[in-house]
A tleap script that builds the chain and sets N, CA, C and O, in Angstrom:
source leaprc.protein.ff14SB
mol = sequence {
  NMET LYS GLU ALA VAL SER GLN GLN ARG MET
  LEU PHE VAL LEU GLN CYS LYS THR LYS GLY
  GLY VAL SER MET SER ILE SER LEU ARG LEU
  ASN ASN GLU GLU ASP ALA LEU PHE ARG LYS
  TYR ALA ALA MET LYS LYS MET SER VAL SER
  GLU MET ILE ARG GLU THR VAL LEU GLU LYS
  ILE GLU ASP GLU TYR ASP LEU GLU ALA TYR
  ASP LEU ALA VAL GLU GLU TYR ARG LYS ASN
  PRO VAL THR TYR THR HIE ARG GLU ILE ILE
  GLU GLN LEU GLU ASN CGLU
}
set mol.1.N position { 1.967 17.934 -15.948 }
set mol.1.CA position { 2.062 16.549 -15.089 }
set mol.1.C position { 0.227 16.260 -15.346 }
set mol.1.O position { -0.679 17.071 -15.538 }
set mol.2.N position { 0.216 14.807 -15.248 }
set mol.2.CA position { -1.358 14.185 -15.736 }
set mol.2.C position { -2.045 14.319 -14.280 }
set mol.2.O position { -1.414 14.168 -13.234 }
set mol.3.N position { -3.509 14.641 -14.357 }
set mol.3.CA position { -3.551 14.013 -12.896 }
set mol.3.C position { -4.266 12.768 -13.185 }
set mol.3.O position { -4.698 12.284 -14.231 }
set mol.4.N position { -4.267 12.312 -11.722 }
set mol.4.CA position { -4.754 10.493 -11.769 }
set mol.4.C position { -6.469 10.797 -11.687 }
set mol.4.O position { -6.873 11.566 -10.815 }
set mol.5.N position { -7.334 10.222 -12.535 }
set mol.5.CA position { -8.658 10.283 -11.981 }
set mol.5.C position { -8.902 8.824 -11.691 }
set mol.5.O position { -8.217 7.925 -12.179 }
set mol.6.N position { -9.832 8.653 -10.938 }
set mol.6.CA position { -10.338 7.796 -10.258 }
set mol.6.C position { -11.862 7.493 -10.389 }
set mol.6.O position { -12.818 8.099 -9.907 }
set mol.7.N position { -11.818 6.463 -11.121 }
set mol.7.CA position { -13.440 6.559 -10.913 }
set mol.7.C position { -14.151 5.540 -9.721 }
set mol.7.O position { -13.653 4.449 -9.443 }
set mol.8.N position { -14.848 5.836 -9.352 }
set mol.8.CA position { -15.369 4.648 -8.369 }
set mol.8.C position { -16.526 3.972 -8.988 }
set mol.8.O position { -17.328 4.479 -9.772 }
set mol.9.N position { -16.510 2.588 -8.472 }
set mol.9.CA position { -17.269 1.371 -9.449 }
set mol.9.C position { -18.274 1.005 -8.721 }
set mol.9.O position { -17.953 0.469 -7.660 }
set mol.10.N position { -19.819 1.155 -9.010 }
set mol.10.CA position { -20.575 0.765 -8.484 }
set mol.10.C position { -21.425 -0.401 -9.048 }
set mol.10.O position { -21.718 -0.611 -10.225 }
set mol.11.N position { -21.756 -1.112 -7.943 }
set mol.11.CA position { -21.890 -2.505 -8.127 }
set mol.11.C position { -23.518 -3.084 -7.818 }
set mol.11.O position { -23.977 -3.496 -6.752 }
set mol.12.N position { -24.148 -2.958 -9.072 }
set mol.12.CA position { -25.392 -4.051 -8.966 }
set mol.12.C position { -25.638 -5.219 -8.872 }
set mol.12.O position { -25.227 -6.052 -9.680 }
set mol.13.N position { -26.490 -5.533 -7.674 }
set mol.13.CA position { -26.554 -7.575 -8.315 }
set mol.13.C position { -28.106 -6.881 -8.500 }
set mol.13.O position { -28.713 -5.927 -8.012 }
set mol.14.N position { -28.375 -7.962 -9.516 }
set mol.14.CA position { -29.873 -8.126 -10.233 }
set mol.14.C position { -30.407 -9.405 -9.480 }
set mol.14.O position { -29.677 -10.394 -9.554 }
set mol.15.N position { -31.531 -9.519 -8.795 }
set mol.15.CA position { -31.400 -10.864 -8.598 }
set mol.15.C position { -32.879 -11.243 -8.988 }
set mol.15.O position { -33.700 -10.327 -9.029 }
set mol.16.N position { -33.217 -12.339 -9.235 }
set mol.16.CA position { -34.293 -12.507 -10.396 }
set mol.16.C position { -34.752 -14.173 -9.426 }
set mol.16.O position { -34.151 -14.818 -8.567 }
set mol.17.N position { -36.200 -14.367 -10.181 }
set mol.17.CA position { -36.522 -15.574 -9.823 }
set mol.17.C position { -37.008 -16.025 -11.100 }
set mol.17.O position { -37.451 -15.216 -11.915 }
set mol.18.N position { -36.938 -17.700 -11.413 }
set mol.18.CA position { -36.881 -17.818 -12.561 }
set mol.18.C position { -38.519 -18.357 -12.662 }
set mol.18.O position { -39.189 -18.074 -11.669 }
set mol.19.N position { -39.251 -19.128 -13.796 }
set mol.19.CA position { -40.523 -19.064 -13.534 }
set mol.19.C position { -40.628 -20.493 -12.753 }
set mol.19.O position { -41.634 -20.738 -12.087 }
set mol.20.N position { -39.620 -21.372 -12.849 }
set mol.20.CA position { -39.607 -22.485 -11.462 }
set mol.20.C position { -39.484 -22.096 -10.123 }
set mol.20.O position { -39.662 -22.989 -9.295 }
set mol.21.N position { -39.239 -21.047 -9.745 }
set mol.21.CA position { -39.039 -20.535 -8.920 }
set mol.21.C position { -37.246 -20.399 -8.537 }
set mol.21.O position { -36.941 -19.603 -7.649 }
set mol.22.N position { -36.343 -21.043 -9.102 }
set mol.22.CA position { -35.375 -20.841 -8.905 }
set mol.22.C position { -34.931 -19.430 -9.094 }
set mol.22.O position { -35.446 -18.683 -9.927 }
set mol.23.N position { -33.764 -19.019 -8.135 }
set mol.23.CA position { -33.564 -17.380 -7.844 }
set mol.23.C position { -31.803 -17.546 -8.739 }
set mol.23.O position { -31.069 -18.520 -8.908 }
set mol.24.N position { -31.689 -16.188 -9.106 }
set mol.24.CA position { -30.303 -16.225 -10.023 }
set mol.24.C position { -30.234 -14.676 -9.500 }
set mol.24.O position { -31.197 -14.000 -9.138 }
set mol.25.N position { -28.721 -14.237 -9.553 }
set mol.25.CA position { -28.360 -13.049 -9.540 }
set mol.25.C position { -27.230 -13.015 -10.423 }
set mol.25.O position { -26.337 -13.840 -10.611 }
set mol.26.N position { -27.540 -11.458 -11.119 }
set mol.26.CA position { -26.656 -11.142 -12.004 }
set mol.26.C position { -25.471 -9.865 -11.103 }
set mol.26.O position { -26.075 -8.925 -10.587 }
set mol.27.N position { -24.405 -9.862 -10.994 }
set mol.27.CA position { -23.757 -8.479 -10.702 }
set mol.27.C position { -23.488 -7.697 -11.888 }
set mol.27.O position { -23.450 -8.211 -13.006 }
set mol.28.N position { -23.317 -6.569 -11.690 }
set mol.28.CA position { -22.719 -5.845 -12.820 }
set mol.28.C position { -21.915 -4.582 -12.325 }
set mol.28.O position { -22.508 -3.914 -11.479 }
set mol.29.N position { -20.693 -4.151 -12.700 }
set mol.29.CA position { -20.240 -3.026 -12.268 }
set mol.29.C position { -20.086 -1.967 -13.127 }
set mol.29.O position { -19.588 -2.106 -14.244 }
set mol.30.N position { -20.531 -0.775 -12.632 }
set mol.30.CA position { -20.496 0.528 -13.418 }
set mol.30.C position { -19.566 1.563 -12.797 }
set mol.30.O position { -19.139 1.555 -11.642 }
set mol.31.N position { -19.387 2.216 -13.501 }
set mol.31.CA position { -18.396 3.567 -12.574 }
set mol.31.C position { -19.411 4.585 -12.816 }
set mol.31.O position { -20.274 4.458 -13.685 }
set mol.32.N position { -19.306 5.613 -12.032 }
set mol.32.CA position { -20.343 6.849 -11.286 }
set mol.32.C position { -21.134 7.008 -13.039 }
set mol.32.O position { -22.247 6.484 -13.071 }
set mol.33.N position { -20.746 7.546 -14.183 }
set mol.33.CA position { -21.044 7.865 -15.191 }
set mol.33.C position { -22.489 7.114 -15.694 }
set mol.33.O position { -23.579 7.630 -15.938 }
set mol.34.N position { -22.013 5.534 -15.759 }
set mol.34.CA position { -22.410 4.985 -15.916 }
set mol.34.C position { -23.962 4.590 -15.347 }
set mol.34.O position { -25.060 4.455 -15.885 }
set mol.35.N position { -23.249 4.438 -13.439 }
set mol.35.CA position { -24.376 4.397 -12.854 }
set mol.35.C position { -25.307 5.338 -13.037 }
set mol.35.O position { -26.466 4.935 -12.932 }
set mol.36.N position { -25.101 6.839 -13.359 }
set mol.36.CA position { -26.061 7.685 -13.534 }
set mol.36.C position { -26.800 7.592 -14.219 }
set mol.36.O position { -27.998 7.592 -13.937 }
set mol.37.N position { -26.154 7.439 -15.765 }
set mol.37.CA position { -26.863 7.189 -16.606 }
set mol.37.C position { -28.035 6.180 -17.097 }
set mol.37.O position { -28.980 6.379 -17.860 }
set mol.38.N position { -27.617 4.990 -16.360 }
set mol.38.CA position { -28.567 3.687 -16.041 }
set mol.38.C position { -29.896 4.272 -15.316 }
set mol.38.O position { -30.993 4.111 -15.849 }
set mol.39.N position { -29.756 4.966 -14.062 }
set mol.39.CA position { -30.705 5.349 -13.709 }
set mol.39.C position { -31.195 6.402 -14.107 }
set mol.39.O position { -32.374 6.417 -13.755 }
set mol.40.N position { -30.856 7.567 -14.817 }
set mol.40.CA position { -31.707 8.301 -15.346 }
set mol.40.C position { -32.786 7.537 -16.697 }
set mol.40.O position { -33.985 7.703 -16.924 }
set mol.41.N position { -31.926 6.826 -17.277 }
set mol.41.CA position { -32.724 5.933 -18.272 }
set mol.41.C position { -33.870 5.136 -17.718 }
set mol.41.O position { -34.904 4.951 -18.360 }
set mol.42.N position { -33.642 4.626 -16.401 }
set mol.42.CA position { -34.989 3.801 -16.114 }
set mol.42.C position { -35.632 4.462 -15.585 }
set mol.42.O position { -36.750 4.000 -15.354 }
set mol.43.N position { -35.362 5.797 -15.116 }
set mol.43.CA position { -36.740 6.468 -14.720 }
set mol.43.C position { -37.438 7.457 -15.630 }
set mol.43.O position { -38.506 8.063 -15.545 }
set mol.44.N position { -36.578 7.416 -16.426 }
set mol.44.CA position { -37.522 8.174 -17.557 }
set mol.44.C position { -38.324 7.138 -18.546 }
set mol.44.O position { -39.264 7.403 -19.295 }
set mol.45.N position { -37.793 6.115 -18.367 }
set mol.45.CA position { -38.775 4.625 -18.952 }
set mol.45.C position { -39.897 4.081 -18.158 }
set mol.45.O position { -40.720 3.212 -18.447 }
set mol.46.N position { -39.697 4.988 -16.799 }
set mol.46.CA position { -40.492 4.300 -15.479 }
set mol.46.C position { -40.237 3.353 -15.576 }
set mol.46.O position { -40.805 2.666 -16.424 }
set mol.47.N position { -39.118 2.752 -14.649 }
set mol.47.CA position { -38.784 1.109 -14.301 }
set mol.47.C position { -38.077 1.457 -13.643 }
set mol.47.O position { -37.626 2.586 -13.450 }
set mol.48.N position { -37.816 0.192 -13.054 }
set mol.48.CA position { -36.484 -0.341 -12.054 }
set mol.48.C position { -35.234 -0.425 -13.282 }
set mol.48.O position { -35.221 -0.602 -14.500 }
set mol.49.N position { -34.399 -0.234 -12.402 }
set mol.49.CA position { -32.615 -0.425 -13.282 }
set mol.49.C position { -32.942 -2.295 -13.744 }
set mol.49.O position { -32.241 -2.899 -14.555 }
set mol.50.N position { -33.857 -2.769 -13.178 }
set mol.50.CA position { -33.310 -4.640 -12.818 }
set mol.50.C position { -34.471 -4.226 -14.088 }
set mol.50.O position { -34.087 -4.744 -15.137 }
set mol.51.N position { -35.380 -3.680 -14.221 }
set mol.51.CA position { -36.176 -4.334 -15.311 }
set mol.51.C position { -36.243 -3.205 -16.590 }
set mol.51.O position { -37.117 -3.133 -17.455 }
set mol.52.N position { -35.078 -2.381 -16.432 }
set mol.52.CA position { -34.656 -2.175 -17.807 }
set mol.52.C position { -33.454 -2.569 -18.604 }
set mol.52.O position { -33.149 -2.355 -19.777 }
set mol.53.N position { -32.805 -3.267 -17.540 }
set mol.53.CA position { -31.527 -3.669 -18.247 }
set mol.53.C position { -32.124 -5.415 -18.715 }
set mol.53.O position { -31.810 -5.983 -19.761 }
set mol.54.N position { -32.837 -5.869 -17.858 }
set mol.54.CA position { -33.678 -7.034 -18.335 }
set mol.54.C position { -34.260 -6.777 -19.747 }
set mol.54.O position { -33.955 -7.583 -20.627 }
set mol.55.N position { -35.022 -5.793 -20.032 }
set mol.55.CA position { -35.963 -5.435 -21.211 }
set mol.55.C position { -34.658 -5.120 -22.350 }
set mol.55.O position { -34.975 -5.657 -23.411 }
set mol.56.N position { -33.696 -4.629 -22.436 }
set mol.56.CA position { -32.830 -3.706 -23.108 }
set mol.56.C position { -31.949 -5.383 -23.478 }
set mol.56.O position { -31.456 -5.516 -24.598 }
set mol.57.N position { -31.860 -6.312 -22.654 }
set mol.57.CA position { -31.134 -8.088 -23.234 }
set mol.57.C position { -32.320 -8.361 -23.834 }
set mol.57.O position { -32.200 -8.626 -25.030 }
set mol.58.N position { -33.510 -8.387 -23.372 }
set mol.58.CA position { -33.921 -9.242 -23.916 }
set mol.58.C position { -34.300 -8.593 -25.996 }
set mol.58.O position { -34.256 -9.214 -27.057 }
set mol.59.N position { -34.574 -7.378 -25.714 }
set mol.59.CA position { -34.646 -6.795 -27.395 }
set mol.59.C position { -33.200 -6.824 -28.142 }
set mol.59.O position { -33.088 -6.939 -29.363 }
set mol.60.N position { -31.946 -6.685 -27.102 }
set mol.60.CA position { -31.179 -7.469 -27.889 }
set mol.60.C position { -31.025 -8.503 -28.715 }
set mol.60.O position { -30.621 -8.500 -29.878 }
set mol.61.N position { -31.470 -9.639 -27.852 }
set mol.61.CA position { -31.272 -10.537 -28.170 }
set mol.61.C position { -32.183 -10.833 -29.509 }
set mol.61.O position { -31.877 -11.443 -30.534 }
set mol.62.N position { -33.264 -10.263 -29.180 }
set mol.62.CA position { -34.427 -10.768 -30.261 }
set mol.62.C position { -33.973 -9.764 -31.697 }
set mol.62.O position { -34.448 -10.140 -32.769 }
set mol.63.N position { -33.248 -8.761 -31.701 }
set mol.63.CA position { -32.753 -7.961 -32.726 }
set mol.63.C position { -31.634 -8.935 -33.235 }
set mol.63.O position { -31.500 -9.240 -34.419 }
set mol.64.N position { -30.768 -9.433 -32.109 }
set mol.64.CA position { -29.666 -10.458 -33.272 }
set mol.64.C position { -30.561 -11.575 -33.921 }
set mol.64.O position { -30.169 -12.130 -34.947 }
set mol.65.N position { -31.682 -11.890 -33.374 }
set mol.65.CA position { -32.319 -13.392 -34.061 }
set mol.65.C position { -32.910 -13.115 -35.060 }
set mol.65.O position { -32.952 -13.966 -35.948 }
set mol.66.N position { -33.629 -11.711 -35.270 }
set mol.66.CA position { -34.364 -11.005 -36.396 }
set mol.66.C position { -33.346 -10.922 -37.657 }
set mol.66.O position { -33.620 -11.205 -38.823 }
set mol.67.N position { -32.012 -10.431 -37.107 }
set mol.67.CA position { -31.185 -10.404 -38.057 }
set mol.67.C position { -30.538 -11.867 -38.475 }
set mol.67.O position { -29.959 -11.970 -39.556 }
set mol.68.N position { -30.618 -12.608 -37.885 }
set mol.68.CA position { -29.868 -14.039 -38.100 }
set mol.68.C position { -31.044 -14.347 -39.416 }
set mol.68.O position { -30.816 -14.351 -40.626 }
set mol.69.N position { -32.137 -14.554 -38.815 }
set mol.69.CA position { -33.416 -14.964 -39.739 }
set mol.69.C position { -33.624 -14.278 -41.164 }
set mol.69.O position { -33.861 -14.926 -42.183 }
set mol.70.N position { -33.503 -12.837 -41.112 }
set mol.70.CA position { -33.117 -11.998 -41.845 }
set mol.70.C position { -31.838 -12.456 -42.801 }
set mol.70.O position { -32.238 -12.627 -43.953 }
set mol.71.N position { -30.750 -12.646 -42.689 }
set mol.71.CA position { -29.609 -13.257 -43.136 }
set mol.71.C position { -29.858 -14.303 -43.986 }
set mol.71.O position { -29.567 -14.331 -45.181 }
set mol.72.N position { -30.700 -15.636 -43.005 }
set mol.72.CA position { -30.815 -16.342 -43.982 }
set mol.72.C position { -32.080 -16.771 -44.906 }
set mol.72.O position { -32.031 -17.677 -45.738 }
set mol.73.N position { -32.887 -16.205 -44.709 }
set mol.73.CA position { -33.807 -15.668 -45.767 }
set mol.73.C position { -33.348 -14.880 -46.693 }
set mol.73.O position { -33.991 -14.734 -47.733 }
set mol.74.N position { -31.973 -14.131 -46.452 }
set mol.74.CA position { -31.757 -13.413 -47.595 }
set mol.74.C position { -30.900 -14.685 -48.830 }
set mol.74.O position { -31.008 -14.805 -50.051 }
set mol.75.N position { -30.018 -15.508 -47.721 }
set mol.75.CA position { -29.495 -16.420 -48.617 }
set mol.75.C position { -30.197 -17.408 -49.420 }
set mol.75.O position { -29.866 -17.583 -50.593 }
set mol.76.N position { -31.192 -18.104 -48.852 }
set mol.76.CA position { -32.100 -18.944 -49.427 }
set mol.76.C position { -32.803 -18.297 -50.435 }
set mol.76.O position { -33.098 -19.036 -51.374 }
set mol.77.N position { -33.226 -16.928 -50.541 }
set mol.77.CA position { -33.332 -16.584 -51.805 }
set mol.77.C position { -32.702 -16.069 -52.745 }
set mol.77.O position { -33.339 -15.644 -53.709 }
set mol.78.N position { -31.203 -15.966 -52.706 }
set mol.78.CA position { -30.560 -15.864 -53.354 }
set mol.78.C position { -29.938 -16.969 -54.194 }
set mol.78.O position { -29.154 -16.856 -55.136 }
set mol.79.N position { -30.325 -17.781 -53.785 }
set mol.79.CA position { -30.223 -19.510 -54.126 }
set mol.79.C position { -31.330 -19.885 -55.148 }
set mol.79.O position { -31.136 -20.574 -56.150 }
set mol.80.N position { -32.405 -19.397 -54.805 }
set mol.80.CA position { -33.680 -19.860 -55.264 }
set mol.80.C position { -34.924 -18.339 -55.560 }
set mol.80.O position { -35.937 -18.137 -54.890 }
set mol.81.N position { -34.373 -17.384 -56.864 }
set mol.81.CA position { -34.888 -16.121 -56.592 }
set mol.81.C position { -36.458 -15.672 -57.029 }
set mol.81.O position { -36.698 -14.626 -57.632 }
set mol.82.N position { -37.676 -16.837 -56.538 }
set mol.82.CA position { -38.667 -16.646 -56.619 }
set mol.82.C position { -39.220 -16.277 -55.653 }
set mol.82.O position { -38.952 -16.526 -54.478 }
set mol.83.N position { -40.453 -15.332 -56.309 }
set mol.83.CA position { -41.363 -14.750 -55.359 }
set mol.83.C position { -42.625 -14.781 -55.668 }
set mol.83.O position { -42.778 -14.625 -56.880 }
set mol.84.N position { -43.584 -14.914 -55.098 }
set mol.84.CA position { -45.241 -15.290 -55.001 }
set mol.84.C position { -46.035 -13.739 -54.356 }
set mol.84.O position { -45.658 -13.168 -53.333 }
set mol.85.N position { -46.958 -13.373 -55.067 }
set mol.85.CA position { -48.081 -12.464 -54.878 }
set mol.85.C position { -48.801 -12.911 -53.447 }
set mol.85.O position { -48.557 -14.044 -53.032 }
set mol.86.N position { -49.594 -12.130 -52.764 }
set mol.86.CA position { -50.288 -12.689 -51.598 }
set mol.86.C position { -51.208 -13.714 -52.536 }
set mol.86.O position { -51.318 -14.901 -52.229 }
set mol.87.N position { -51.939 -13.075 -53.853 }
set mol.87.CA position { -52.995 -13.888 -54.243 }
set mol.87.C position { -52.514 -15.006 -54.414 }
set mol.87.O position { -53.051 -15.877 -53.730 }
set mol.88.N position { -51.423 -15.445 -55.290 }
set mol.88.CA position { -50.820 -16.867 -55.796 }
set mol.88.C position { -50.778 -17.650 -54.407 }
set mol.88.O position { -51.277 -18.768 -54.530 }
set mol.89.N position { -50.299 -17.360 -53.057 }
set mol.89.CA position { -50.162 -17.802 -51.972 }
set mol.89.C position { -51.309 -18.280 -51.303 }
set mol.89.O position { -51.480 -19.310 -50.651 }
set mol.90.N position { -52.246 -17.115 -51.650 }
set mol.90.CA position { -53.772 -17.642 -51.032 }
set mol.90.C position { -54.647 -18.559 -52.105 }
set mol.90.O position { -55.620 -19.194 -51.698 }
set mol.91.N position { -54.254 -18.591 -53.465 }
set mol.91.CA position { -54.951 -19.648 -54.520 }
set mol.91.C position { -54.232 -21.091 -53.959 }
set mol.91.O position { -54.929 -22.101 -53.862 }
set mol.92.N position { -52.682 -21.113 -53.571 }
set mol.92.CA position { -51.865 -22.326 -53.515 }
set mol.92.C position { -52.950 -23.055 -52.347 }
set mol.92.O position { -53.510 -24.129 -52.565 }
set mol.93.N position { -53.086 -22.436 -51.366 }
set mol.93.CA position { -53.425 -22.353 -50.228 }
set mol.93.C position { -54.586 -23.107 -50.255 }
set mol.93.O position { -54.706 -24.201 -49.703 }
set mol.94.N position { -55.478 -22.510 -50.918 }
set mol.94.CA position { -57.110 -22.586 -51.145 }
set mol.94.C position { -56.825 -24.392 -51.811 }
set mol.94.O position { -57.468 -25.353 -51.388 }
set mol.95.N position { -56.123 -24.454 -52.510 }
set mol.95.CA position { -55.978 -25.707 -53.698 }
set mol.95.C position { -55.472 -26.796 -53.114 }
set mol.95.O position { -55.424 -27.863 -53.726 }
set mol.96.N position { -54.970 -26.643 -51.685 }
set mol.96.CA position { -54.380 -27.596 -50.897 }
set mol.96.C position { -55.343 -29.085 -50.211 }
set mol.96.O position { -54.772 -29.918 -49.506 }
savepdb mol mol.pdb
quit
């Protein structure tokens, strides 16, 4: 017979104020294991859980933005595979 395992859910409510002074709250439901992981990681980084979540989400957004910019650059290069050395770029800029 299988044992039913219940995992209690924790609720984080993050309250933020934007630069314009507008308040914003974000609710995040975590089970006990996730809660412990978040708290331990935040403590390891010497920051609050709110700061850790904000920093992690911003890093994720930046990573995805960088990857998109890379993909566009590769696509442009494949259309026109011309490259320049640093010296050539400096000479072009000096001659403008």
